MDTraj code that builds the backbone (N, CA, C; nanometers):
import mdtraj as md
import numpy as np

residues = "MET GLU GLY ILE ILE ASP PHE MET LYS LEU PHE PRO PRO LEU SER THR PHE GLN THR VAL LEU ILE ILE ILE ILE ILE ILE PRO THR LEU ILE ALA LEU ILE THR GLY ALA PRO TRP VAL PRO THR PRO LYS ASP ARG VAL ARG LYS MET LEU GLU LEU ALA LYS ILE LYS LYS GLY GLU LYS VAL PHE ASP LEU GLY CYS GLY ASP GLY ARG LEU VAL HIS LEU ALA SER ILE GLU HIS GLY ALA ASN ALA THR GLY PHE GLU LEU SER PRO LEU ILE PHE VAL LEU ALA THR PHE LEU ARG PRO SER TYR TRP LEU LYS GLY SER ARG ALA ARG ILE CYS PHE LYS ASN PHE TYR ARG VAL ASP LEU LYS GLU ALA ASP VAL ILE VAL THR TYR LEU LEU PRO HIS ALA MET ARG ARG VAL GLN LYS LYS CYS GLU LYS GLU LEU LYS LYS GLY ALA ARG VAL VAL SER TYR ALA PHE PRO ILE THR ASP TRP THR PRO ILE HIS ARG GLN LYS ARG ASN ARG LYS LYS GLN TYR GLY PRO ILE TRP VAL TYR GLU MET GLY LYS HIS GLN SER LYS LYS THR ILE".split()
xyz = np.array([
    [-5.3778, -0.0580, -1.2810],
    [-5.3797, 0.0374, -1.1716],
    [-5.4305, -0.0293, -1.0441],
    [-5.5289, -0.1176, -1.0614],
    [-5.5868, -0.1845, -0.9457],
    [-5.4837, -0.2731, -0.8761],
    [-5.3949, -0.3363, -0.9553],
    [-5.2894, -0.4199, -0.8992],
    [-5.1924, -0.3408, -0.8137],
    [-5.1609, -0.2188, -0.8568],
    [-5.0705, -0.1324, -0.7797],
    [-5.1350, -0.0938, -0.6478],
    [-5.2627, -0.0592, -0.6515],
    [-5.3334, -0.0208, -0.5287],
    [-5.3374, -0.1387, -0.4326],
    [-5.3647, -0.2602, -0.4826],
    [-5.3645, -0.3788, -0.3972],
    [-5.2264, -0.4025, -0.3370],
    [-5.1214, -0.3821, -0.4171],
    [-4.9841, -0.3985, -0.3691],
    [-4.9541, -0.2991, -0.2566],
    [-4.9980, -0.1753, -0.2730],
    [-4.9712, -0.0710, -0.1736],
    [-5.0414, -0.0994, -0.0407],
    [-5.1508, -0.1746, -0.0428],
    [-5.2225, -0.2081, 0.0806],
    [-5.1403, -0.3000, 0.1703],
    [-5.0389, -0.3653, 0.1133],
    [-4.9523, -0.4529, 0.1919],
    [-4.8652, -0.3747, 0.2906],
    [-4.8429, -0.2465, 0.2627],
    [-4.7549, -0.1644, 0.3455],
    [-4.8367, -0.0699, 0.4324],
    [-4.8040, -0.0634, 0.5602],
    [-4.8757, 0.0317, 0.6461],
    [-4.8364, 0.1744, 0.6075],
    [-4.9230, 0.2717, 0.6362],
    [-4.8881, 0.4101, 0.6039],
    [-4.7654, 0.4543, 0.6850],
    [-4.6838, 0.5361, 0.6237],
    [-4.5623, 0.5843, 0.6898],
    [-4.5911, 0.7101, 0.7698],
    [-4.5227, 0.7218, 0.8819],
    [-4.5316, 0.8456, 0.9591],
    [-4.4490, 0.9524, 0.8886],
    [-4.4658, 1.0758, 0.9286],
    [-4.3868, 1.1851, 0.8708],
    [-4.2386, 1.1605, 0.8951],
    [-4.2041, 1.1148, 1.0147],
    [-4.0639, 1.0872, 1.0478],
    [-4.0064, 0.9804, 0.9557],
    [-4.0803, 0.8724, 0.9349],
    [-4.0329, 0.7646, 0.8479],
    [-4.0145, 0.8131, 0.7042],
    [-4.1087, 0.8932, 0.6570],
    [-4.0997, 0.9469, 0.5213],
    [-3.9768, 1.0356, 0.5064],
    [-3.9550, 1.1251, 0.6025],
    [-3.8388, 1.2147, 0.5991],
    [-3.7099, 1.1334, 0.6053],
    [-3.7056, 1.0323, 0.6912],
    [-3.5871, 0.9477, 0.7040],
    [-3.5563, 0.8760, 0.5720],
    [-3.6579, 0.8236, 0.5086],
    [-3.6388, 0.7560, 0.3800],
    [-3.5854, 0.8539, 0.2756],
    [-3.6408, 0.9737, 0.2714],
    [-3.5946, 1.0751, 0.1753],
    [-3.4503, 1.1141, 0.2042],
    [-3.4168, 1.1320, 0.3319],
    [-3.2802, 1.1702, 0.3704],
    [-3.1799, 1.0629, 0.3280],
    [-3.2194, 0.9377, 0.3315],
    [-3.1293, 0.8288, 0.2933],
    [-3.1270, 0.8093, 0.1412],
    [-3.2422, 0.8097, 0.0787],
    [-3.2504, 0.7770, -0.0636],
    [-3.1904, 0.8852, -0.1534],
    [-3.2205, 1.0115, -0.1287],
    [-3.1732, 1.1171, -0.2191],
    [-3.0211, 1.1232, -0.2255],
    [-2.9485, 1.1322, -0.1128],
    [-2.8016, 1.1340, -0.1253],
    [-2.7447, 1.0052, -0.1850],
    [-2.8083, 0.8922, -0.1573],
    [-2.7614, 0.7659, -0.2140],
    [-2.7767, 0.7676, -0.3660],
    [-2.8889, 0.8175, -0.4154],
    [-2.9080, 0.8290, -0.5603],
    [-2.8087, 0.9273, -0.6213],
    [-2.7843, 1.0391, -0.5526],
    [-2.6866, 1.1369, -0.6020],
    [-2.5489, 1.0722, -0.6109],
    [-2.5107, 0.9975, -0.5069],
    [-2.3806, 0.9291, -0.5072],
    [-2.3721, 0.8304, -0.6232],
    [-2.4800, 0.7585, -0.6478],
    [-2.4827, 0.6627, -0.7586],
    [-2.4680, 0.7325, -0.8936],
    [-2.5390, 0.8420, -0.9109],
    [-2.5388, 0.9125, -1.0390],
    [-2.4068, 0.9855, -1.0623],
    [-2.3523, 1.0478, -0.9588],
    [-2.2321, 1.1301, -0.9770],
    [-2.1020, 1.0521, -0.9697],
    [-2.1025, 0.9351, -0.9109],
    [-1.9775, 0.8602, -0.8957],
    [-1.9896, 0.7172, -0.9420],
    [-2.0289, 0.6319, -0.8502],
    [-2.0415, 0.4898, -0.8810],
    [-2.1133, 0.4218, -0.7654],
    [-2.1774, 0.3088, -0.7915],
    [-2.2321, 0.2319, -0.6802],
    [-2.1168, 0.1748, -0.5985],
    [-2.1425, 0.1464, -0.4728],
    [-2.0360, 0.0936, -0.3885],
    [-2.0108, -0.0529, -0.4214],
    [-1.8916, -0.0797, -0.4664],
    [-1.8437, -0.2158, -0.4885],
    [-1.7079, -0.2215, -0.4197],
    [-1.6962, -0.2951, -0.3091],
    [-1.5694, -0.2956, -0.2347],
    [-1.4528, -0.3479, -0.3189],
    [-1.3430, -0.2759, -0.3142],
    [-1.2209, -0.3195, -0.3820],
    [-1.1540, -0.4246, -0.2944],
    [-1.1151, -0.5397, -0.3498],
    [-1.0471, -0.6421, -0.2690],
    [-0.9220, -0.5837, -0.2013],
    [-0.8992, -0.6246, -0.0758],
    [-0.7885, -0.5665, 0.0017],
    [-0.6526, -0.5852, -0.0641],
    [-0.6283, -0.6989, -0.1282],
    [-0.4970, -0.7142, -0.1916],
    [-0.4834, -0.6210, -0.3118],
    [-0.5950, -0.5872, -0.3765],
    [-0.5919, -0.4900, -0.4864],
    [-0.5703, -0.3490, -0.4307],
    [-0.6306, -0.3199, -0.3159],
    [-0.6088, -0.1911, -0.2484],
    [-0.4607, -0.1755, -0.2152],
    [-0.4026, -0.2810, -0.1601],
    [-0.2591, -0.2760, -0.1259],
    [-0.1735, -0.2529, -0.2509],
    [-0.2116, -0.3148, -0.3611],
    [-0.1370, -0.2965, -0.4860],
    [-0.1494, -0.1522, -0.5346],
    [-0.2677, -0.0943, -0.5238],
    [-0.2881, 0.0452, -0.5637],
    [-0.1995, 0.1379, -0.4810],
    [-0.1944, 0.1131, -0.3511],
    [-0.1131, 0.1966, -0.2622],
    [0.0357, 0.1788, -0.2914],
    [0.0758, 0.0567, -0.3194],
    [0.2163, 0.0292, -0.3543],
    [0.2549, 0.1025, -0.4833],
    [0.1688, 0.0943, -0.5842],
    [0.1972, 0.1587, -0.7124],
    [0.1982, 0.3113, -0.7021],
    [0.1260, 0.3654, -0.6045],
    [0.1231, 0.5108, -0.5842],
    [0.2531, 0.5620, -0.5231],
    [0.3347, 0.4707, -0.4692],
    [0.4635, 0.5064, -0.4072],
    [0.4463, 0.6149, -0.3008],
    [0.3573, 0.5873, -0.2077],
    [0.3249, 0.6830, -0.1018],
    [0.4390, 0.6922, -0.0020],
    [0.4743, 0.8149, 0.0302],
    [0.5764, 0.8401, 0.1320],
    [0.5067, 0.8799, 0.2615],
    [0.5723, 0.8533, 0.3729],
    [0.5162, 0.8860, 0.5037],
    [0.4798, 1.0346, 0.5094],
    [0.3593, 1.0619, 0.5574],
    [0.3129, 1.1992, 0.5732],
    [0.2448, 1.2581, 0.4513],
    [0.2496, 1.1889, 0.3367],
    [0.1830, 1.2428, 0.2181],
    [0.0314, 1.2402, 0.2369],
    [-0.0345, 1.3351, 0.1715],
    [-0.1803, 1.3446, 0.1789],
    [-0.2425, 1.2601, 0.0681],
    [-0.3220, 1.1631, 0.1109],
    [-0.3911, 1.0724, 0.0189],
    [-0.5405, 1.0984, 0.0310],
    [-0.6071, 1.1244, -0.0810],
    [-0.7520, 1.1438, -0.0843],
    [-0.8138, 1.0291, -0.1633],
    [-0.9127, 0.9636, -0.1035],
    [-0.9892, 0.8596, -0.1725],
    [-1.1245, 0.9197, -0.2078],
    [-1.1499, 0.9376, -0.3361],
    [-1.2735, 0.9998, -0.3827],
    [-1.3806, 0.8930, -0.3996],
    [-1.4738, 0.8896, -0.3047],
    [-1.5741, 0.7841, -0.3004],
    [-1.5170, 0.6661, -0.2252],
    [-1.4902, 0.6861, -0.0958],
    [-1.4083, 0.5904, -0.0191],
    [-1.4813, 0.4649, 0.0265],
    [-1.6125, 0.4574, 0.0070],
    [-1.6840, 0.3372, 0.0494],
    [-1.6668, 0.3109, 0.1973],
    [-1.6247, 0.1896, 0.2324],
    [-1.6103, 0.1533, 0.3738],
    [-1.4810, 0.2058, 0.4360],
    [-1.3985, 0.2745, 0.3587],
    [-1.2781, 0.3378, 0.4128],
    [-1.1548, 0.2508, 0.4176],
    [-1.1623, 0.1305, 0.3643],
    [-1.0489, 0.0379, 0.3759],
    [-0.9205, 0.0952, 0.3171],
    [-0.9296, 0.1665, 0.2053],
    [-0.8086, 0.2180, 0.1411],
    [-0.7406, 0.3246, 0.2266],
    [-0.8183, 0.4202, 0.2789],
    [-0.7547, 0.5267, 0.3578],
    [-0.6958, 0.4722, 0.4872],
    [-0.7623, 0.3740, 0.5465],
    [-0.7080, 0.3148, 0.6696],
    [-0.5784, 0.2390, 0.6409],
    [-0.5754, 0.1618, 0.5332],
    [-0.4519, 0.0895, 0.4989],
    [-0.3404, 0.1862, 0.4587],
    [-0.3752, 0.2964, 0.3924],
    [-0.2743, 0.3979, 0.3575],
    [-0.2138, 0.4570, 0.4843],
    [-0.2969, 0.4783, 0.5849],
    [-0.2495, 0.5335, 0.7118],
    [-0.1660, 0.4319, 0.7894],
    [-0.2168, 0.3103, 0.8023],
    [-0.1499, 0.2068, 0.8823],
    [-0.0197, 0.1598, 0.8165],
    [-0.0248, 0.1273, 0.6878],
    [0.0886, 0.0620, 0.6213],
    [0.1877, 0.1578, 0.5549],
    [0.1454, 0.2829, 0.5294],
    [0.2335, 0.3768, 0.4590],
    [0.2574, 0.5061, 0.5366],
    [0.1903, 0.5221, 0.6508],
    [0.2067, 0.6447, 0.7289],
    [0.1481, 0.7670, 0.6610],
    [0.0514, 0.7464, 0.5731],
    [-0.0089, 0.8571, 0.4988],
    [-0.1058, 0.9357, 0.5856],
    [-0.1216, 1.0606, 0.5511],
    [-0.2249, 1.1464, 0.6075],
    [-0.3448, 1.1288, 0.5138],
    [-0.4277, 1.0292, 0.5417],
    [-0.5294, 0.9849, 0.4458],
    [-0.6692, 1.0309, 0.4845],
    [-0.7435, 1.0751, 0.3827],
    [-0.8815, 1.1196, 0.4015],
    [-0.9677, 1.0597, 0.2917],
    [-1.0812, 1.0050, 0.3318],
    [-1.1768, 0.9517, 0.2359],
    [-1.3017, 1.0369, 0.2338],
    [-1.3634, 1.0463, 0.1176],
    [-1.4856, 1.1242, 0.1011],
    [-1.5947, 1.0322, 0.0490],
    [-1.7086, 1.0309, 0.1185],
    [-1.8195, 0.9434, 0.0818],
    [-1.9499, 1.0220, 0.0905],
    [-2.0350, 1.0075, -0.0097],
    [-2.1609, 1.0809, -0.0156],
    [-2.2825, 0.9944, 0.0160],
    [-2.2712, 0.8647, 0.0049],
    [-2.3846, 0.7771, 0.0345],
    [-2.3985, 0.7620, 0.1858],
    [-2.5134, 0.8019, 0.2428],
    [-2.5280, 0.7969, 0.3889],
    [-2.5113, 0.6566, 0.4473],
    [-2.5670, 0.5563, 0.3813],
    [-2.5574, 0.4202, 0.4353],
    [-2.4133, 0.3705, 0.4365],
    [-2.3401, 0.3982, 0.3300],
    [-2.2005, 0.3543, 0.3229],
    [-2.1154, 0.4345, 0.4212],
    [-2.1456, 0.5628, 0.4361],
    [-2.0738, 0.6451, 0.5336],
    [-2.0940, 0.5898, 0.6752],
    [-2.2170, 0.5499, 0.7072],
    [-2.2447, 0.4903, 0.8391],
    [-2.1643, 0.3612, 0.8552],
    [-2.1577, 0.2794, 0.7510],
    [-2.0774, 0.1568, 0.7559],
    [-1.9308, 0.1904, 0.7823],
    [-1.8782, 0.2886, 0.7103],
    [-1.7382, 0.3294, 0.7289],
    [-1.7146, 0.3794, 0.8711],
    [-1.8103, 0.4538, 0.9241],
    [-1.8000, 0.5053, 1.0607],
    [-1.8037, 0.3906, 1.1613],
    [-1.8881, 0.2917, 1.1350],
    [-1.8989, 0.1749, 1.2224],
    [-1.7692, 0.0934, 1.2235],
    [-1.7030, 0.0821, 1.1081],
    [-1.5795, 0.0033, 1.0969],
    [-1.4554, 0.0770, 1.1475],
    [-1.4638, 0.2093, 1.1578],
    [-1.3473, 0.2912, 1.1925],
    [-1.2740, 0.2466, 1.3193],
    [-1.3429, 0.2177, 1.4307],
    [-1.2687, 0.1784, 1.5522],
    [-1.1803, 0.0552, 1.5343],
    [-1.2221, -0.0409, 1.4517],
    [-1.1386, -0.1605, 1.4319],
    [-1.0075, -0.1240, 1.3633],
    [-1.0086, -0.0245, 1.2770],
    [-0.8853, 0.0223, 1.2126],
    [-0.8033, 0.1089, 1.3079],
    [-0.8709, 0.1875, 1.3912],
    [-0.7986, 0.2709, 1.4879],
    [-0.7143, 0.1845, 1.5805],
    [-0.7693, 0.0701, 1.6192],
    [-0.6947, -0.0201, 1.7078],
    [-0.5665, -0.0698, 1.6417],
    [-0.5637, -0.0683, 1.5098],
    [-0.4441, -0.1109, 1.4355],
    [-0.3522, 0.0071, 1.4041],
    [-0.3882, 0.1266, 1.4510],
    [-0.3022, 0.2435, 1.4336],
    [-0.3440, 0.3413, 1.3250],
    [-0.4617, 0.3242, 1.2668],
    [-0.5055, 0.4162, 1.1618],
    [-0.5401, 0.5527, 1.2194],
    [-0.5009, 0.6556, 1.1481],
    [-0.5373, 0.7929, 1.1827],
    [-0.6130, 0.8564, 1.0657],
    [-0.6662, 0.7735, 0.9787],
    [-0.7383, 0.8222, 0.8609],
    [-0.8693, 0.8888, 0.9018],
    [-0.9119, 0.9820, 0.8187],
    [-1.0400, 1.0501, 0.8389],
    [-1.1342, 1.0119, 0.7250],
    [-1.2622, 1.0046, 0.7583],
    [-1.3638, 0.9806, 0.6566],
    [-1.4672, 1.0913, 0.6708],
    [-1.4934, 1.1607, 0.5608],
    [-1.5837, 1.2753, 0.5618],
    [-1.7078, 1.2459, 0.4782],
    [-1.8226, 1.2835, 0.5320],
    [-1.9480, 1.2739, 0.4576],
    [-1.9559, 1.3992, 0.3711],
    [-1.9065, 1.3879, 0.2484],
    [-1.8929, 1.5060, 0.1637],
    [-1.8856, 1.4656, 0.0167],
    [-1.9395, 1.5511, -0.0685],
    [-1.9305, 1.5334, -0.2129],
    [-1.7884, 1.5679, -0.2557],
    [-1.7156, 1.4716, -0.3090],
    [-1.5746, 1.4964, -0.3412],
    [-1.5555, 1.5982, -0.4531],
    [-1.6585, 1.6269, -0.5309],
    [-1.6460, 1.7311, -0.6328],
    [-1.6331, 1.8694, -0.5689],
    [-1.6685, 1.8791, -0.4405],
    [-1.6583, 2.0065, -0.3680],
    [-1.5353, 2.0127, -0.2779],
    [-1.4472, 1.9172, -0.2915],
    [-1.3249, 1.9116, -0.2108],
    [-1.2108, 1.9771, -0.2885],
    [-1.1323, 2.0600, -0.2206],
    [-1.0151, 2.1226, -0.2824],
    [-0.9020, 2.0199, -0.2845],
    [-0.8527, 1.9882, -0.4025],
    [-0.7493, 1.8856, -0.4178],
    [-0.6072, 1.9419, -0.4174],
    [-0.5918, 2.0718, -0.4018],
    [-0.4598, 2.1361, -0.4153],
    [-0.3532, 2.0780, -0.3234],
    [-0.3910, 2.0341, -0.2048],
    [-0.2932, 1.9838, -0.1081],
    [-0.2648, 1.8345, -0.1231],
    [-0.3413, 1.7656, -0.2068],
    [-0.3272, 1.6197, -0.2187],
    [-0.1992, 1.5813, -0.2925],
    [-0.1334, 1.4782, -0.2409],
    [-0.0182, 1.4182, -0.3087],
    [-0.0615, 1.2996, -0.3937],
    [-0.1664, 1.2306, -0.3468],
    [-0.2174, 1.1123, -0.4172],
    [-0.3699, 1.1160, -0.4145],
    [-0.4298, 1.0926, -0.5301],
    [-0.5748, 1.0779, -0.5426],
    [-0.6003, 0.9340, -0.5848],
    [-0.6959, 0.8692, -0.5189],
    [-0.7310, 0.7315, -0.5537],
    [-0.8798, 0.7275, -0.5878],
    [-0.9138, 0.6568, -0.6960],
    [-1.0534, 0.6484, -0.7377],
    [-1.0896, 0.5079, -0.7842],
    [-1.2162, 0.4768, -0.7687],
    [-1.2779, 0.3597, -0.8314],
    [-1.4163, 0.4085, -0.8725],
    [-1.4212, 0.4774, -0.9855],
    [-1.5428, 0.5433, -1.0309],
    [-1.5755, 0.5020, -1.1737],
    [-1.6995, 0.5231, -1.2118],
    [-1.7435, 0.4925, -1.3480],
    [-1.6874, 0.5947, -1.4471],
    [-1.6832, 0.5604, -1.5771],
    [-1.6229, 0.6498, -1.6770],
    [-1.6775, 0.7927, -1.6777],
    [-1.8091, 0.8103, -1.6620],
    [-1.8631, 0.9472, -1.6637],
    [-1.8091, 1.0288, -1.5466],
    [-1.7906, 0.9655, -1.4329],
    [-1.7345, 1.0348, -1.3164],
    [-1.5856, 1.0600, -1.3352],
    [-1.5168, 0.9674, -1.4003],
    [-1.3730, 0.9845, -1.4244],
    [-1.3461, 1.1071, -1.5111],
    [-1.4352, 1.1377, -1.6044],
    [-1.4166, 1.2574, -1.6882],
    [-1.4232, 1.3839, -1.6030],
    [-1.5161, 1.3864, -1.5081],
    [-1.5260, 1.5030, -1.4184],
    [-1.4050, 1.5109, -1.3263],
    [-1.3607, 1.3968, -1.2764],
    [-1.2428, 1.3939, -1.1891],
    [-1.1197, 1.4400, -1.2670],
    [-1.1083, 1.3986, -1.3916],
    [-0.9955, 1.4405, -1.4754],
    [-0.9886, 1.5929, -1.4824],
    [-1.1001, 1.6563, -1.5129],
    [-1.1029, 1.8031, -1.5233],
    [-1.0674, 1.8680, -1.3903],
    [-1.1198, 1.8131, -1.2826],
    [-1.0914, 1.8670, -1.1492],
    [-0.9428, 1.8533, -1.1161],
    [-0.8856, 1.7383, -1.1457],
    [-0.7421, 1.7160, -1.1199],
    [-0.6558, 1.8115, -1.2015],
    [-0.6919, 1.8306, -1.3282],
    [-0.6146, 1.9206, -1.4143],
    [-0.6147, 2.0636, -1.3612],
    [-0.7250, 2.1054, -1.3016],
    [-0.7355, 2.2415, -1.2480],
    [-0.6666, 2.2562, -1.1131],
    [-0.6724, 2.1508, -1.0296],
    [-0.6364, 2.1681, -0.8895],
    [-0.5091, 2.0981, -0.8427],
    [-0.4725, 1.9868, -0.9020],
    [-0.3582, 1.9111, -0.8491],
    [-0.2248, 1.9749, -0.8846],
    [-0.1310, 1.9628, -0.7918],
    [0.0038, 2.0158, -0.8154],
    [0.0838, 1.9190, -0.9017],
    [0.1874, 1.9716, -0.9627],
    [0.2775, 1.8898, -1.0438],
    [0.3406, 1.7832, -0.9538],
    [0.3459, 1.6611, -1.0025],
    [0.4034, 1.5506, -0.9264],
    [0.3021, 1.4701, -0.8472],
    [0.1801, 1.5237, -0.8303],
    [0.0757, 1.4473, -0.7607],
    [0.0405, 1.3258, -0.8454],
    [0.0102, 1.2153, -0.7781],
    [-0.0263, 1.0927, -0.8490],
    [-0.1764, 1.0680, -0.8404],
    [-0.2300, 1.0133, -0.9470],
    [-0.3706, 0.9739, -0.9520],
    [-0.3727, 0.8249, -0.9829],
    [-0.4378, 0.7482, -0.8958],
    [-0.4469, 0.6030, -0.9130],
    [-0.5935, 0.5680, -0.9354],
    [-0.6206, 0.4993, -1.0443],
    [-0.7573, 0.4628, -1.0779],
    [-0.7694, 0.3116, -1.0911],
    [-0.8716, 0.2581, -1.0269],
    [-0.8990, 0.1147, -1.0354],
    [-1.0128, 0.0922, -1.1348],
    [-0.9948, -0.0001, -1.2254],
    [-1.0950, -0.0496, -1.3208],
    [-1.1205, 0.0409, -1.4410],
    [-1.1227, 0.1737, -1.4227],
    [-1.1523, 0.2636, -1.5339],
    [-1.0418, 0.3677, -1.5490],
    [-0.9912, 0.3865, -1.6717],
    [-0.8806, 0.4807, -1.6927],
    [-0.9283, 0.6246, -1.7094],
    [-0.8324, 0.7156, -1.7040],
    [-0.8555, 0.8530, -1.7485],
    [-0.8142, 0.8506, -1.8955],
    [-0.9117, 0.8545, -1.9822],
    [-0.8880, 0.8218, -2.1233],
    [-0.7950, 0.9173, -2.1974],
    [-0.7887, 1.0433, -2.1592],
    [-0.7027, 1.1393, -2.2302],
    [-0.5594, 1.1413, -2.1781],
    [-0.5308, 1.0678, -2.0739],
    [-0.3970, 1.0685, -2.0146],
    [-0.3254, 0.9374, -2.0453],
    [-0.1939, 0.9455, -2.0515],
    [-0.1114, 0.8263, -2.0663],
    [-0.0587, 0.7898, -1.9277],
    [-0.0826, 0.6686, -1.8814],
    [-0.0366, 0.6323, -1.7467],
    [0.1150, 0.6158, -1.7398],
    [0.1695, 0.6394, -1.6201],
    [0.3113, 0.6095, -1.5992],
    [0.3269, 0.4620, -1.5638],
    [0.2156, 0.3999, -1.5235],
    [0.2170, 0.2558, -1.4957],
    [0.0755, 0.2015, -1.5153],
    [0.0687, 0.0792, -1.5675],
    [-0.0601, 0.0106, -1.5786],
    [-0.0424, -0.1322, -1.5316],
    [-0.1178, -0.1676, -1.4308],
    [-0.1214, -0.3049, -1.3802],
    [-0.2369, -0.3735, -1.4519],
    [-0.2062, -0.4766, -1.5273],
    [-0.3094, -0.5422, -1.6073],
    [-0.4139, -0.6112, -1.5205],
    [-0.5262, -0.6345, -1.5828],
    [-0.6370, -0.7047, -1.5197],
    [-0.5953, -0.8470, -1.4854],
    [-0.6373, -0.8964, -1.3712],
    [-0.6122, -1.0339, -1.3314],
    [-0.7413, -1.1118, -1.3547],
    [-0.7496, -1.1777, -1.4687],
    [-0.8731, -1.2487, -1.5042],
    [-0.9018, -1.3661, -1.4105],
    [-0.7965, -1.4318, -1.3638],
    [-0.8143, -1.5477, -1.2761],
    [-0.8865, -1.5072, -1.1472],
    [-0.8440, -1.3961, -1.0888],
    [-0.9073, -1.3488, -0.9654],
    [-1.0202, -1.2497, -0.9924],
    [-1.0456, -1.2212, -1.1195],
    [-1.1485, -1.1265, -1.1624],
    [-1.1242, -0.9866, -1.1060],
    [-0.9981, -0.9438, -1.1074],
    [-0.9616, -0.8095, -1.0649],
    [-0.9503, -0.7202, -1.1866],
    [-0.9888, -0.5948, -1.1690],
    [-0.9745, -0.4973, -1.2759],
    [-0.8326, -0.4427, -1.2821],
    [-0.8016, -0.3700, -1.3894],
    [-0.6692, -0.3092, -1.4029],
    [-0.6537, -0.1874, -1.3120],
    [-0.5289, -0.1470, -1.2926],
    [-0.4968, -0.0277, -1.2138],
    [-0.4132, 0.0637, -1.3025],
    [-0.4498, 0.1907, -1.3069],
    [-0.3732, 0.2909, -1.3805],
    [-0.3146, 0.3904, -1.2814],
    [-0.1892, 0.4290, -1.3049],
    [-0.1235, 0.5312, -1.2231],
    [-0.0796, 0.6438, -1.3160],
    [-0.1161, 0.7650, -1.2783],
    [-0.0809, 0.8842, -1.3555],
    [-0.0043, 0.9796, -1.2645],
    [0.0799, 1.0620, -1.3247],
    [0.1498, 1.1650, -1.2478],
    [0.1250, 1.2993, -1.3145],
    [0.0809, 1.3960, -1.2361],
    [0.0525, 1.5282, -1.2910],
    [0.1814, 1.5900, -1.3444],
    [0.1715, 1.6432, -1.4647],
    [0.2874, 1.7032, -1.5289],
    [0.3610, 1.6072, -1.6197],
    [0.3245, 1.4788, -1.6137],
    [0.3873, 1.3785, -1.7004],
    [0.2788, 1.3050, -1.7779],
    [0.3016, 1.2916, -1.9041],
    [0.2205, 1.2032, -1.9875],
    [0.0744, 1.2446, -2.0054],
    [0.0353, 1.3664, -1.9656],
    [-0.0996, 1.4095, -2.0018],
    [-0.0954, 1.4468, -2.1493],
    [-0.2038, 1.4236, -2.2194],
    [-0.2054, 1.4537, -2.3626],
    [-0.2036, 1.6043, -2.3843],
    [-0.1623, 1.6468, -2.5015],
    [-0.1604, 1.7894, -2.5347],
    [-0.3011, 1.8475, -2.5252],
    [-0.3990, 1.7640, -2.5483],
    [-0.5385, 1.8057, -2.5431],
    [-0.5770, 1.8568, -2.4039],
    [-0.5155, 1.8012, -2.2985],
    [-0.5558, 1.8358, -2.1625],
    [-0.4640, 1.9357, -2.0943],
    [-0.3485, 1.9670, -2.1526],
    [-0.2538, 2.0573, -2.0852],
    [-0.2777, 2.2005, -2.1283],
])
top = md.Topology()
chain = top.add_chain()
for i, resn in enumerate(residues, 1):
    res = top.add_residue(resn, chain, resSeq=i)
    for name in ("N", "CA", "C"):
        top.add_atom(name, md.element.get_by_symbol(name[0]), res)
traj = md.Trajectory(xyz[None], top)
């Protein structure tokens, strides 16, 4: 106990403002970690492959659940003409995405990034859902997609599959570049009897 007290003496006391600021940053970041996944940027060439496999048409609505720095929604907007929206709950990552947004706007992106819990987003209008989430989060996303997505909507998952669904396409892992696999699903096709 004495060692902890000595360690704490190294830090000056925090003001009320500093304490509140730390709580405002830490709590949503922990929630984002627990409910989705820690932020690990998807390599841009893998993002492009995910968008290609989704077969996005101009004007389609693309939702990135846990968009991180927003690279996927911006590339969907710039390269595919998508109406793309990303949802991010971690305040620090959201600030990073907001900071990077003007550089994508200069390239023609019209993507939006929202500071919002994607579990509270209505998916009914989405044509494509993109995720890079841990397995526990994928189970929740699966249930949400089954309830809300329209027939023909595509779900693209990087690194972790939706275990009860059969993909319409699977891009294998690239061990040389240390890339994870990509799964593409289409609502109304290949879902198991268990989920329909």
